N, C-alpha and C positions, 0 to 999 in steps of 0.2 A: 490678160487679166484673168485670174482664177474665178470661176463662177460655179457655184453648186446649185443643184436643183432645189427649189423651195418645196419642202414637204410639210404642208400646213397640218394635214391630218394623217393619221396612220390607221391601218386596218385594225379591227378589234383583235385579231389573232396576234398581231405584233404587240399590242398593249398587254394582252394576257401573258405572253411569253416574257415580256419585260418585267411585269409585276411578279411573275413566278420566280424569275431569277433574282429579283430584288429581295423577295422574301427569303430565298435560300442564302443570299449573301448577308442579309440582316441577321438571320438565325445563326449562321456560322460565326459572324463577327461578334455577336452578343455572347454566344456560348464560350468562344475562345477567350475573349477579354474578361468575361465574368469569372471564368476559371482562374485566370492569372490573378485577378483581384481577390477572389475568395481564398486562394492558397496563401497569399501574402497577408491578407487581412486576418486570417485565422491565427497566424503567428502573433499579430497584434493583440488579438483577443486572449491568447494564452500568455501574453506579456513576455514573449520571447523577443529579443532584440533583432531588428531587421538590419541586414547589411545595406550598404549604400545602393548596391545594384537592385536589391529587392524593393527598396524604397522608391527608386526611379520607376521600376516596372509597375509598382502599385499605382503611382500617379499616372503613368502612361496608359494603363488599362482603363482608368476612369475617363481620361480624355477620349479614348477610343470608343467607349460606350456612348458618350454624347455624340461623337462623330458618326457612328452608325445610325443612331436615332435620327440625326439631321439628314443623312443621306436617304434613309427610308422615307422620311417625310418629303424630301425633294422628289423622290420617285413617284410618290402618290400624287403630289401636286402636278407634276409634269404630265402624268398619264391621264389624269381625270379633270383637272381644273384649269391648267394654263394652256391657252391656245396661242400659237406662234404669232399670228398677225396682231393679236391684242397687245396693248401695253403690258409689261410685266407687272403682275399683281404685287402689292406691297408684301404680302405674306411670302410669296416666292422669292422676292428679292431679299427679304430678311433671312430666310432659310439659307440662301447662298452665302450671305455675309457672315452668318453665324458659323457655317461650315468653314469658311476661310479662317476665322478667328480660332476655332477649335483645332484646325489643322496646324495653325501656327504655334499653338501651345504644345501640340505633340512634337513639333520640330524642336522647340526649346528643350523638352524633356529628353529627346534623342541626343541633342547636343550635350546635355549633362552626362548622359551615359557614355558618349564618346570621350569626353574629358576625363571621366572616371577611368576608362580603360587606359587612356594615355598615362595617367598618374600611377596606375597600378602595374602596368606591363612594361612600358618603355623604360629602358635604362639610360638615363641622361648622364652625359659626361660633364657638362658644364654645371658649375655650382649653383648659378642662378636658376637654371631649369630644374635642377634637382630639388631645390627649396620650393620652387613653384609647384612642382608635381606633388610634393608632400603637403603643401598648403591646400591644393585642390582636393586631395584625398580626404583631408580633415573637414573641409568646408562644403562638402556635397549637400548636406541638409540646408545650409544657408543658400547655396546656389539654387536649389529647388524652390526655396521660398522666393528668391529673387526672380526666378523664371515665372513663377505664378503671379507675382506682383507686376512684372513687366507685361505679362499677357493681359492682366486686368487693365493696366493703363492703355495698352493698345486696343483692348476691347472698347473701353470708354471713348477713346479718340475716334475709332472707326464708326461706332454707333452714333456718336455726335455728328460726324461728317455725313454719314448716311441719312440720318434724320433731317439734318439741315438741307441737304440736297433734295430729299423727298418733299419737304415743305415748299422748297423753291419750285419743284416740278408741279406740285398741285396748284400753286399760285399761278404759274405760267399757263397751265391748261385752262384755268378759269378765265384768263384774259384772252385765250385763243380758241374760242368755241368754233369759230369759222375756219380754222386752219388745223385740222386734226393731224395731218401728216407732219407738220412742223412740230406740233406738241409731242407726237410720238418720237421724233428724232431727238428732241430735247430730253425726253425721258430716258431713252437709250444711252445718250451721251452722259447724263448724270450718273446713271447706274454704272457704266463702264469706268468712269472716273473714280467712283467710290471703290470699285473692285480693284483697280490699280493702286489706289491709295492704301487699301488694306493689305495688298500684297507687299508693299514696301517694308512692313514690319517683319517679314520673313527673311530679309536680307542679312541682318546681323547674326541670327542663329545659324543660318545656312552657311555663311562664311566660316564661322567658328567650327561648325561640323566638318566642313571640307578640310580646314587646317588640321584639326585633331586627327581626322581619318588619314590625311596625308602623312602626318608624323608616325602613325601606326604602321603605314605601309613602308615608309623608309626604314623604320626600326626592324620590321620583319625582314626586309631585304638585307640589312646589315647582319642580322642574327643568322640568316641562312648562309651568308658568305662565311661567317665565322665557323659555322658548323662544318662547311665543306673544307675549310682550312684545317680543322682539327680532325676531320674524317670520323665524325661520330656516327655510330650506327644505332645506338640505343635511342629510345623514345625520350624526347626532351620536353619537360613540362612547359618551359617558357615558349617553345615553338607552338605547342598545342594551344596555349593561352592566346598567342598572337593570332593564330588561325581562327579560333572561336570568336574573338573580338571582331576580327575583320569580317567574319561571316555575318555577325549581327549588323555591323555598320554598312557594309556594301549592300546587303539585302534591303536595309531601310533606305539607303540612298537611292537605289534603283527604283524601288516601289514608290518612294516619295516623289521622285522626278517624274515618273510615269503618271502618278495621280495628279500632280500639279500641272503637267502639260495637258492632261485631259481636261482639267478645269479651265485652263486658258483657252483651249480649242473650243470648249463648249460655249464660251461667251460669243464669239462671232457666229458660230452655228446657230445660236439662239436668237441673236439680235440682228444679224445682217442677212444670213442666208435662210433663216426660218426652217432649218432642217431638223425636224423633231426626232427622226430616227438617229441621226448623228448625235444629238444631245443625249438620247437614251443610252447609246453606246458609251459615251463619255461618263455618264453617271454610273453605269455598270462597272467601268474600269476604276473609277474613284472609290467605289464600295469594295471592289475585290482586293485592292492593294493593302489596306490596313488589316483585312482578314488574313491575307497571305503572310504578312509580317508577324501577326500574332501566332500563326501556326509555326513559323520559323523559331520564334522565341520559345515556344513550348518544347519543340523538339531539341533545341540546343541547350536549354537551361537544365542543369542537373536536378535542381529542386522541383521544378515543374514536371520534368519527365518522370521522377519518382512518384509524384502525386498521381500522374496518369496511370502508371503501372499499378499503384495501389488500388485505384478505382477499378481498373480492368480485372485485377485479381479478385476484388470483392464481388464484382458482377459475375465472374466465372464461378466462384464458389457458391453464390446464390443460385445460379442456374443448376449447378450440380446437386445442391441440396434439394431443390424443387424436383429435379428428375428422379432422385432417389425416393422422395416422398411419394411421387406418383406411381413409381414402380413397386412399392412395398405392397404385397398382397394382403397384409394384415390390416391395411387402412382402406382397402377397396370397399368394404361394407359400411364404412363410417359416413355420416352425413357431412 
């Protein structure tokens, strides 16, 4: 049987390093996702129409902002307030559950993005699939609204389940004052059940995401075989679109799976083995994954990349003007 050492407390140096890295991940995630949000929101302010892809990225950046805030709050609570041997505080449990719900909403948005890529890029031969792809392309705003409504319903159900289990736990602990160990086990079991129940809501969007990504991969394979048969040497826009879409989706899939596995591993580390350093590592991984995906989105999206280049050009010109201003001898005597 696998047994891990119980690390109830950690040295102050480890806490400080963990908090420093948490601040860096929080700052990077907030800056990257706020940049994506502001670039697309500025088009809304200028009353320019947003493409379906930009609309999804706008919503995804908002969910990621909440996600980073919850993870940073989780890091602060874990390092300063939550002790491993104590029952999990209600605020800490609530933070974890809200992270699960927000992460699930981000998965729905990524699924909408995957379906959009399928409808725009994949060339369907069957009439039904062709009509379905056109319908999906037209209904992306409605799908986003449906994803938001479904996430709200899941949020209400998860919070209701979590609050009812919390009330049951409090009632049980009041009747078991003399059996602290049993009360602690009941508390852990109820929280673990709420965690698993909330995880069930991620199954439908995850399956849709896998199916749509699989369709893209199959379409890319067919397209490459066609190119080899025709021995094309010139650059093919369709091939580039396939590769760019797969870069988005595969990066999100890998980072999401790593983040979700870290969340699942953190639960037994937290509740069974009381390994605080292990939980800190999992929280760090959970915070790094959405930041990494935001960086991939910025580097791969033409609109966002042009915005970054414009900001860098403005900063370079500002520094150049300031250097010229300081080097001008006619201004040296001025106050």
